[in-house]
C-alpha positions in Angstrom: 3.6 -9.3 1.5 1.6 -6.3 0.2 -1.3 -7.5 -2.0 -1.5 -5.5 -5.3 -3.8 -7.2 -7.7 -4.5 -4.4 -10.1 -3.4 -6.7 -12.9 -3.2 -9.9 -10.9 -7.0 -10.4 -10.9 -6.5 -11.2 -14.5 -5.6 -14.7 -13.4 -9.3 -15.4 -13.4 -10.1 -13.1 -16.3 -7.0 -13.5 -18.5 -7.5 -14.9 -21.9 -11.0 -13.5 -22.2 -10.8 -13.6 -25.9 -9.3 -17.1 -25.9 -12.1 -18.3 -23.6 -14.8 -16.5 -25.4 -13.7 -17.9 -28.7 -13.4 -21.3 -27.2 -17.1 -21.2 -26.1 -18.5 -19.3 -29.1 -16.4 -20.4 -32.0 -13.7 -22.9 -31.4 -16.1 -25.6 -30.1 -17.5 -27.2 -33.2 -20.2 -29.2 -31.5 -23.7 -27.8 -31.7 -26.4 -27.9 -29.1 -27.5 -31.4 -28.4 -24.5 -33.1 -30.0 -22.6 -35.5 -27.9 -20.0 -37.0 -30.3 -16.9 -35.0 -31.4 -16.8 -33.8 -35.0 -14.9 -35.9 -37.6 -11.4 -34.7 -38.5 -11.8 -32.1 -41.3 -9.8 -32.3 -44.5 -7.0 -29.8 -44.4 -8.1 -26.5 -46.0 -6.3 -25.2 -49.0 -3.6 -22.8 -47.8 -4.9 -20.0 -50.1 -8.4 -20.3 -48.6 -7.0 -20.5 -45.1 -4.9 -17.4 -45.6 -8.0 -15.5 -46.9 -9.6 -16.1 -43.4 -6.7 -14.1 -41.9 -7.0 -11.4 -44.6 -10.6 -10.9 -43.5 -9.8 -11.4 -39.8 -12.3 -14.1 -39.8 -12.3 -15.9 -36.4 -13.8 -19.1 -37.9 -10.1 -19.8 -38.6 -10.0 -21.0 -35.0 -12.6 -23.7 -35.7 -10.8 -24.7 -38.9 -7.6 -25.0 -36.9 -9.2 -27.2 -34.2 -10.7 -29.5 -36.8 -7.5 -29.7 -38.8 -5.1 -30.3 -35.9 -1.3 -30.0 -35.9 -1.1 -30.4 -39.7 -2.3 -26.9 -40.2 0.3 -25.2 -38.0 2.7 -24.4 -40.9 -0.2 -22.5 -42.5 -0.7 -20.5 -39.3 2.9 -19.6 -38.4 3.5 -16.9 -41.1 0.7 -14.9 -39.7 2.6 -14.5 -36.4 4.7 -11.9 -38.2 1.8 -9.8 -39.5 2.0 -6.1 -38.8 -1.6 -6.2 -37.5 -1.8 -7.3 -33.9 -5.4 -8.6 -34.5 -4.1 -11.0 -37.1 -1.3 -12.1 -34.8 -3.8 -12.6 -32.0 -5.9 -14.7 -34.3 -2.8 -16.7 -35.2 -2.0 -17.4 -31.5 -5.6 -18.6 -30.9 -5.4 -20.8 -34.0 -2.1 -22.4 -32.7 -3.8 -23.1 -29.4 -6.7 -24.8 -31.2 -4.5 -26.8 -33.5 -2.1 -28.1 -30.8 1.0 -30.2 -31.2 4.7 -29.7 -30.5 5.2 -27.3 -33.4 2.4 -25.1 -32.2 4.0 -25.0 -28.7 7.3 -23.9 -30.3 5.6 -21.0 -32.1 3.7 -20.0 -29.0 6.9 -19.6 -27.1 8.1 -17.3 -29.8 4.9 -15.3 -29.5 5.8 -14.5 -25.9 8.0 -11.8 -27.3 5.3 -10.1 -29.3 5.0 -6.4 -29.0 1.3 -6.6 -28.2 0.3 -7.5 -24.6 -2.9 -9.4 -25.5 -0.9 -11.5 -28.0 1.6 -12.3 -25.3 -1.0 -13.1 -22.7 -3.0 -15.4 -25.0 0.2 -17.1 -26.0 1.1 -17.9 -22.4 -2.4 -19.0 -21.7 -2.2 -21.4 -24.6 1.0 -22.9 -23.3 -0.9 -24.3 -20.3 -2.5 -26.7 -22.7 0.3 -27.0 -25.2 3.3 -27.5 -22.9 6.6 -26.5 -24.7 8.8 -29.4 -23.5 12.5 -28.7 -24.3 12.0 -24.9 -24.3 12.5 -24.3 -20.6 15.4 -22.0 -21.2 13.4 -20.0 -23.7 10.6 -19.6 -21.1 13.0 -18.2 -18.6 14.4 -15.9 -21.2 10.9 -14.7 -22.0 10.4 -14.1 -18.3 13.5 -12.0 -18.1 12.6 -10.0 -21.2 9.1 -9.3 -19.8 8.2 -5.6 -20.1 7.4 -3.5 -17.0 3.7 -4.0 -17.5 4.0 -7.8 -18.0 3.0 -8.9 -14.5 0.6 -11.4 -16.0 3.2 -13.0 -18.3 5.7 -13.2 -15.5 3.1 -14.7 -13.3 2.1 -17.4 -15.8 5.4 -18.6 -17.1 6.3 -20.2 -13.7 3.0 -21.9 -13.7 3.7 -23.4 -17.2 7.1 -24.6 -15.9 5.4 -26.2 -13.0 3.1 -28.1 -15.3 6.1 -29.2 -17.3 7.8 -30.6 -14.2 10.8 -28.5 -14.9 12.8 -29.4 -11.8 16.0 -28.3 -13.2 14.7 -24.7 -13.4 13.5 -24.6 -9.8 16.3 -22.6 -8.3 16.4 -20.2 -11.2 12.7 -19.7 -10.7 13.0 -19.0 -7.0 15.8 -16.5 -7.7 13.3 -14.4 -9.6 11.5 -13.6 -6.4 14.3 -11.1 -5.7 13.9 -9.5 -9.2 10.2 -8.6 -9.3 8.4 -7.9 -6.1 4.9 -7.4 -7.5 2.4 -9.6 -5.7 0.9 -11.2 -8.9 4.4 -12.1 -10.0 5.4 -13.5 -6.6 2.2 -15.6 -6.5 3.0 -17.2 -9.8 6.6 -18.0 -8.8 5.6 -19.4 -5.4 2.8 -21.5 -6.9 4.9 -22.8 -9.7 7.7 -23.7 -7.3 5.1 -25.4 -5.0 3.9 -27.4 -8.0 7.5 -28.5 -8.6 7.6 -29.8 -5.0 9.6 -27.1 -3.3 8.9 -27.4 0.5 9.6 -23.7 1.2 7.2 -22.6 -1.6 4.5 -24.9 -0.3 4.9 -23.5 3.2 4.7 -19.9 1.9 1.7 -20.8 -0.2 0.0 -22.0 3.0 0.8 -18.7 4.7 -0.7 -16.8 1.8 -3.9 -18.7 2.3 -3.9 -18.2 6.0 -3.4 -14.5 5.8 -5.7 -13.8 2.9 -9.2 -12.3 3.3 -12.2 -11.9 1.0 -11.4 -11.2 -2.7 -7.7 -12.0 -2.1 -8.8 -15.5 -1.0 -10.8 -16.0 -4.2 -7.7 -15.1 -6.2 -5.6 -17.7 -4.3 -8.2 -20.3 -4.7 -7.6 -20.1 -8.4 -4.0 -21.2 -7.7 -5.3 -24.0 -5.5 -7.2 -25.2 -8.6 -4.0 -25.1 -10.6 -2.1 -27.1 -7.9 -4.8 -29.7 -7.7 -2.9 -32.0 -5.4 -3.8 -33.5 -2.0 -1.0 -31.8 -0.1 -2.9 -28.4 -0.4 -6.0 -29.7 1.3 -4.7 -29.2 4.9 -3.6 -25.7 3.9 -7.2 -24.9 3.3 -8.1 -25.3 7.0 -7.8 -21.6 7.9 -10.0 -20.7 4.9 -12.6 -23.3 5.9 -12.9 -21.5 9.2 -13.7 -18.1 7.7 -17.0 -16.7 6.4 -15.9 -13.5 4.8 -17.5 -12.7 1.5 -15.1 -13.8 -1.3 -17.1 -13.7 -4.5 -20.5 -12.3 -5.6 -21.9 -14.1 -8.6 -24.4 -11.9 -10.4 -27.0 -13.5 -12.6 -30.1 -12.1 -14.3 -32.2 -13.4 -11.4 -30.1 -12.5 -8.3 -26.7 -12.3 -6.7 -25.1 -15.3 -5.2 -22.7 -14.6 -2.3 -19.9 -17.1 -1.9 -17.9 -17.0 1.3 -14.3 -18.1 1.7 -15.4 -21.3 3.4 -17.6 -22.1 0.4 -14.7 -21.8 -2.0 -12.5 -23.9 0.2 -15.2 -26.6 0.6 -15.4 -26.8 -3.2 -11.7 -27.6 -3.4 -11.7 -30.1 -0.6 -14.4 -32.1 -2.4 -12.9 -31.7 -5.9 -9.2 -32.5 -5.0 -9.9 -35.3 -2.6 -12.4 -37.0 -4.9 -13.8 -38.5 -1.7 -17.4 -39.2 -1.1 -18.9 -36.8 1.4 -22.4 -36.8 2.9 -23.3 -33.9 0.6 -22.8 -33.0 -3.1 -20.7 -30.1 -4.4 -22.5 -26.8 -4.6 -20.3 -24.5 -6.6 -23.1 -22.1 -7.2 -24.2 -21.5 -3.7 -23.4 -21.7 0.0 -22.8 -24.8 2.1 -24.5 -25.5 5.4 -22.4 -25.2 8.6 -22.5 -29.0 9.2 -21.2 -29.5 5.6 -18.4 -27.1 6.0 -17.5 -28.7 9.3 -17.4 -32.1 7.6 -15.0 -30.8 5.0 -13.0 -29.1 7.8 -12.6 -32.3 9.8 -11.4 -34.1 6.7 -8.9 -31.4 5.9 -7.5 -31.4 9.4 -6.9 -35.1 9.2 -4.8 -34.9 6.1 -0.9 -34.9 6.2 0.8 -31.6 5.5 3.0 -30.8 2.5 
Protein backbone atom coordinates (compact mmCIF):
# COMPACT_ATOMS: atom_id res chain seq x y z
CA UNK A 1 0.00 0.00 0.00
CA UNK A 2 1.23 3.49 -0.75
CA UNK A 3 1.62 5.53 2.43
CA UNK A 4 0.03 8.95 2.21
CA UNK A 5 -0.15 10.56 5.61
CA UNK A 6 -0.61 14.18 4.66
CA UNK A 7 -3.73 14.15 6.81
CA UNK A 8 -3.17 10.80 8.51
CA UNK A 9 -0.54 12.18 10.83
CA UNK A 10 -3.41 13.86 12.57
CA UNK A 11 -4.01 10.57 14.36
CA UNK A 12 -1.44 11.80 16.87
CA UNK A 13 -2.28 15.48 16.54
CA UNK A 14 -6.03 15.41 15.99
CA UNK A 15 -8.21 16.97 18.60
CA UNK A 16 -5.52 19.56 19.39
CA UNK A 17 -8.12 21.91 20.69
CA UNK A 18 -9.87 19.21 22.65
CA UNK A 19 -6.62 18.07 24.23
CA UNK A 20 -5.40 21.57 24.92
CA UNK A 21 -8.63 22.43 26.60
CA UNK A 22 -8.53 19.19 28.54
CA UNK A 23 -5.15 20.18 29.95
CA UNK A 24 -5.65 23.89 30.33
CA UNK A 25 -9.33 24.29 31.06
CA UNK A 26 -11.39 21.17 31.43
CA UNK A 27 -9.32 19.73 34.29
CA UNK A 28 -10.66 21.45 37.39
CA UNK A 29 -7.92 20.29 39.75
CA UNK A 30 -5.22 22.81 40.54
CA UNK A 31 -1.54 22.15 41.11
CA UNK A 32 -0.94 20.02 44.15
CA UNK A 33 -4.53 18.78 44.42
CA UNK A 34 -5.08 15.05 44.54
CA UNK A 35 -8.81 14.73 45.20
CA UNK A 36 -11.41 15.25 42.45
CA UNK A 37 -13.65 18.33 42.75
CA UNK A 38 -17.07 18.03 44.29
CA UNK A 39 -19.96 17.86 41.84
CA UNK A 40 -21.02 21.42 41.09
CA UNK A 41 -24.57 22.64 41.32
CA UNK A 42 -26.15 22.84 37.86
CA UNK A 43 -25.67 26.34 36.50
CA UNK A 44 -28.71 28.39 35.60
CA UNK A 45 -29.46 27.94 31.89
CA UNK A 46 -29.41 31.66 31.21
CA UNK A 47 -25.99 32.02 32.79
CA UNK A 48 -24.72 28.97 30.96
CA UNK A 49 -26.00 30.29 27.62
CA UNK A 50 -24.19 33.54 28.28
CA UNK A 51 -20.90 31.61 28.28
CA UNK A 52 -21.64 30.53 24.72
CA UNK A 53 -22.63 34.05 23.76
CA UNK A 54 -19.19 35.20 24.89
CA UNK A 55 -17.45 32.09 23.46
CA UNK A 56 -16.12 31.54 26.95
CA UNK A 57 -14.29 28.19 27.13
CA UNK A 58 -14.85 27.90 30.86
CA UNK A 59 -18.13 26.35 29.70
CA UNK A 60 -16.09 23.14 29.29
CA UNK A 61 -15.15 23.18 32.97
CA UNK A 62 -18.74 23.86 33.97
CA UNK A 63 -19.89 20.94 31.81
CA UNK A 64 -17.37 18.58 33.34
CA UNK A 65 -18.36 19.54 36.85
CA UNK A 66 -22.09 19.35 36.09
CA UNK A 67 -22.05 16.03 34.25
CA UNK A 68 -24.78 14.59 31.99
CA UNK A 69 -27.49 16.75 33.56
CA UNK A 70 -26.22 19.78 31.66
CA UNK A 71 -26.38 18.15 28.22
CA UNK A 72 -29.86 19.57 27.40
CA UNK A 73 -28.39 23.05 27.94
CA UNK A 74 -25.56 22.32 25.51
CA UNK A 75 -27.49 20.72 22.65
CA UNK A 76 -29.14 23.88 21.23
CA UNK A 77 -25.72 25.39 20.62
CA UNK A 78 -24.87 22.61 18.15
CA UNK A 79 -27.16 24.45 15.71
CA UNK A 80 -25.51 27.85 16.10
CA UNK A 81 -24.43 29.50 12.85
CA UNK A 82 -20.98 30.21 14.34
CA UNK A 83 -18.66 27.22 14.01
CA UNK A 84 -16.67 28.32 17.08
CA UNK A 85 -19.81 28.06 19.19
CA UNK A 86 -20.57 24.63 17.73
CA UNK A 87 -17.01 23.54 18.47
CA UNK A 88 -17.43 24.73 22.05
CA UNK A 89 -20.66 22.76 22.29
CA UNK A 90 -18.96 19.57 21.10
CA UNK A 91 -16.19 19.96 23.67
CA UNK A 92 -18.79 20.60 26.37
CA UNK A 93 -20.64 17.43 25.40
CA UNK A 94 -17.41 15.48 25.65
CA UNK A 95 -16.74 16.91 29.12
CA UNK A 96 -20.29 16.32 30.37
CA UNK A 97 -20.53 12.72 29.11
CA UNK A 98 -23.46 10.34 29.28
CA UNK A 99 -25.63 8.56 26.68
CA UNK A 100 -27.44 11.74 25.60
CA UNK A 101 -24.11 13.45 24.94
CA UNK A 102 -23.05 10.50 22.79
CA UNK A 103 -26.28 10.80 20.78
CA UNK A 104 -25.60 14.47 20.09
CA UNK A 105 -21.97 13.84 19.20
CA UNK A 106 -23.08 11.40 16.51
CA UNK A 107 -25.25 14.14 15.03
CA UNK A 108 -22.28 16.51 15.08
CA UNK A 109 -20.42 14.17 12.73
CA UNK A 110 -22.45 15.80 9.96
CA UNK A 111 -21.45 19.36 10.85
CA UNK A 112 -20.29 21.59 8.00
CA UNK A 113 -17.04 22.46 9.81
CA UNK A 114 -14.17 19.95 9.70
CA UNK A 115 -12.81 20.74 13.17
CA UNK A 116 -16.27 20.29 14.70
CA UNK A 117 -16.58 16.91 12.98
CA UNK A 118 -13.11 15.86 14.08
CA UNK A 119 -13.62 16.90 17.69
CA UNK A 120 -16.94 15.07 17.71
CA UNK A 121 -15.43 11.80 16.53
CA UNK A 122 -12.57 12.22 19.01
CA UNK A 123 -15.11 12.64 21.79
CA UNK A 124 -16.90 9.45 20.75
CA UNK A 125 -13.84 7.41 21.75
CA UNK A 126 -14.69 8.24 25.36
CA UNK A 127 -18.47 8.55 24.97
CA UNK A 128 -19.26 5.41 23.00
CA UNK A 129 -22.60 5.74 21.15
CA UNK A 130 -24.04 2.28 21.73
CA UNK A 131 -27.12 1.70 19.62
CA UNK A 132 -25.98 4.16 16.94
CA UNK A 133 -23.82 1.83 14.88
CA UNK A 134 -25.92 2.38 11.76
CA UNK A 135 -25.66 6.14 12.19
CA UNK A 136 -21.88 5.87 12.42
CA UNK A 137 -21.73 3.92 9.17
CA UNK A 138 -24.00 6.53 7.56
CA UNK A 139 -21.67 9.28 8.77
CA UNK A 140 -18.74 7.38 7.24
CA UNK A 141 -20.55 7.17 3.91
CA UNK A 142 -21.48 10.85 4.03
CA UNK A 143 -17.90 11.86 4.75
CA UNK A 144 -16.65 14.66 2.52
CA UNK A 145 -13.70 14.25 0.18
CA UNK A 146 -11.35 15.79 2.73
CA UNK A 147 -12.66 13.73 5.63
CA UNK A 148 -9.89 11.16 5.77
CA UNK A 149 -9.60 11.64 9.53
CA UNK A 150 -13.31 11.17 10.16
CA UNK A 151 -13.34 8.07 7.99
CA UNK A 152 -10.27 6.78 9.80
CA UNK A 153 -11.70 7.29 13.27
CA UNK A 154 -15.26 5.97 12.87
CA UNK A 155 -14.03 2.37 12.42
CA UNK A 156 -11.94 2.78 15.57
CA UNK A 157 -15.01 3.86 17.52
CA UNK A 158 -16.91 0.84 16.18
CA UNK A 159 -14.01 -1.34 17.30
CA UNK A 160 -14.19 0.03 20.82
CA UNK A 161 -17.93 -0.60 20.80
CA UNK A 162 -17.43 -4.25 19.89
CA UNK A 163 -19.74 -3.79 16.90
CA UNK A 164 -19.29 -7.30 15.49
CA UNK A 165 -22.45 -7.02 13.41
CA UNK A 166 -20.85 -4.19 11.42
CA UNK A 167 -17.58 -5.97 10.68
CA UNK A 168 -18.33 -7.03 7.13
CA UNK A 169 -19.80 -3.64 6.25
CA UNK A 170 -16.67 -2.07 7.64
CA UNK A 171 -14.33 -4.26 5.61
CA UNK A 172 -16.34 -3.55 2.47
CA UNK A 173 -15.38 0.13 2.83
CA UNK A 174 -11.78 -0.79 1.99
CA UNK A 175 -12.90 -0.88 -1.63
CA UNK A 176 -14.56 2.54 -1.36
CA UNK A 177 -11.72 4.73 -0.08
CA UNK A 178 -8.11 3.82 -0.86
CA UNK A 179 -6.41 6.59 1.11
CA UNK A 180 -3.87 5.11 3.50
CA UNK A 181 -5.12 6.89 6.64
CA UNK A 182 -8.63 5.60 5.94
CA UNK A 183 -7.40 2.08 5.24
CA UNK A 184 -5.40 2.12 8.46
CA UNK A 185 -8.50 2.99 10.45
CA UNK A 186 -10.62 0.28 8.85
CA UNK A 187 -7.93 -2.39 9.23
CA UNK A 188 -7.26 -1.46 12.85
CA UNK A 189 -10.95 -1.26 13.75
CA UNK A 190 -11.59 -4.64 12.16
CA UNK A 191 -8.56 -6.07 13.98
CA UNK A 192 -9.98 -4.78 17.26
CA UNK A 193 -13.18 -6.64 16.43
CA UNK A 194 -11.16 -9.85 16.09
CA UNK A 195 -11.05 -10.23 12.32
CA UNK A 196 -8.09 -12.57 11.57
CA UNK A 197 -7.43 -11.15 8.11
CA UNK A 198 -7.27 -7.61 9.48
CA UNK A 199 -4.88 -8.71 12.21
CA UNK A 200 -2.62 -10.34 9.63
CA UNK A 201 -2.63 -7.22 7.46
CA UNK A 202 -1.91 -5.03 10.48
CA UNK A 203 1.15 -7.16 11.20
CA UNK A 204 2.26 -6.72 7.60
CA UNK A 205 1.91 -2.96 7.92
CA UNK A 206 4.17 -3.00 10.98
CA UNK A 207 6.66 -5.24 9.20
CA UNK A 208 6.91 -3.01 6.15
CA UNK A 209 6.87 0.38 7.88
CA UNK A 210 9.96 2.46 8.44
CA UNK A 211 10.73 5.56 10.49
CA UNK A 212 7.90 8.04 10.83
CA UNK A 213 5.42 5.58 9.38
CA UNK A 214 6.25 3.18 12.19
CA UNK A 215 5.56 5.90 14.75
CA UNK A 216 2.14 6.42 13.18
CA UNK A 217 1.34 2.72 13.37
CA UNK A 218 2.49 2.53 16.99
CA UNK A 219 -0.40 4.87 17.80
CA UNK A 220 -2.73 2.19 16.46
CA UNK A 221 -0.89 -0.38 18.59
CA UNK A 222 -1.73 1.75 21.62
CA UNK A 223 -5.37 1.74 20.53
CA UNK A 224 -5.44 -2.05 20.08
CA UNK A 225 -3.79 -2.58 23.47
CA UNK A 226 -4.16 -6.36 23.38
CA UNK A 227 -1.59 -9.17 23.86
CA UNK A 228 -2.04 -10.59 20.35
CA UNK A 229 -0.29 -7.55 18.88
CA UNK A 230 2.94 -8.14 20.86
CA UNK A 231 4.44 -10.78 18.51
CA UNK A 232 3.62 -8.50 15.59
CA UNK A 233 6.08 -6.01 17.08
CA UNK A 234 9.02 -8.41 16.55
CA UNK A 235 10.14 -6.84 13.23
CA UNK A 236 9.92 -3.37 14.77
CA UNK A 237 12.00 -4.43 17.77
CA UNK A 238 14.73 -5.45 15.33
CA UNK A 239 14.95 -2.04 13.63
CA UNK A 240 16.83 1.04 14.79
CA UNK A 241 15.60 3.61 12.27
CA UNK A 242 14.77 7.00 13.76
CA UNK A 243 11.01 7.19 14.29
CA UNK A 244 10.42 10.28 16.44
CA UNK A 245 12.48 13.29 17.49
CA UNK A 246 11.18 14.80 20.72
CA UNK A 247 12.26 18.42 20.97
CA UNK A 248 12.51 20.08 24.38
CA UNK A 249 13.89 23.39 25.55
CA UNK A 250 17.04 21.50 26.60
CA UNK A 251 17.77 19.10 23.75
CA UNK A 252 16.33 16.72 21.18
CA UNK A 253 15.54 13.14 22.15
CA UNK A 254 15.80 10.65 19.30
CA UNK A 255 13.55 7.64 19.62
CA UNK A 256 14.08 4.69 17.34
CA UNK A 257 11.54 2.17 16.11
CA UNK A 258 12.85 -0.41 18.59
CA UNK A 259 12.36 2.06 21.46
CA UNK A 260 8.71 2.64 20.57
CA UNK A 261 8.09 -1.08 20.22
CA UNK A 262 9.76 -1.82 23.56
CA UNK A 263 7.46 0.72 25.20
CA UNK A 264 4.47 -1.20 23.91
CA UNK A 265 5.72 -4.65 24.87
CA UNK A 266 6.18 -3.46 28.44
CA UNK A 267 2.89 -1.56 28.57
CA UNK A 268 0.62 -4.15 26.96
CA UNK A 269 2.12 -7.21 28.63
CA UNK A 270 2.15 -5.67 32.11
CA UNK A 271 4.95 -8.12 32.84
CA UNK A 272 7.88 -7.36 35.10
CA UNK A 273 11.08 -6.95 33.13
CA UNK A 274 14.60 -6.36 34.41
CA UNK A 275 14.31 -2.69 33.44
CA UNK A 276 11.77 0.08 33.80
CA UNK A 277 9.89 1.79 30.96
CA UNK A 278 11.76 4.72 29.45
CA UNK A 279 9.27 6.50 27.17
CA UNK A 280 11.44 9.60 27.05
CA UNK A 281 14.67 8.05 25.85
CA UNK A 282 16.40 5.06 24.30
CA UNK A 283 16.73 1.54 25.62
CA UNK A 284 20.00 -0.36 25.85
CA UNK A 285 20.59 -3.21 23.42
CA UNK A 286 20.25 -5.82 26.15
CA UNK A 287 16.92 -4.32 27.21
CA UNK A 288 15.57 -4.37 23.66
CA UNK A 289 16.74 -7.96 23.28
CA UNK A 290 14.89 -8.91 26.47
CA UNK A 291 11.69 -7.41 25.07
CA UNK A 292 12.36 -9.11 21.73
CA UNK A 293 12.74 -12.54 23.31
CA UNK A 294 9.50 -12.05 25.19
CA UNK A 295 7.65 -10.96 22.02
CA UNK A 296 8.99 -13.92 20.05
CA UNK A 297 7.67 -16.31 22.68
CA UNK A 298 4.10 -15.03 22.52
CA UNK A 299 1.36 -16.73 20.46
CA UNK A 300 0.27 -14.99 17.27
CA UNK A 301 -3.12 -13.47 16.60
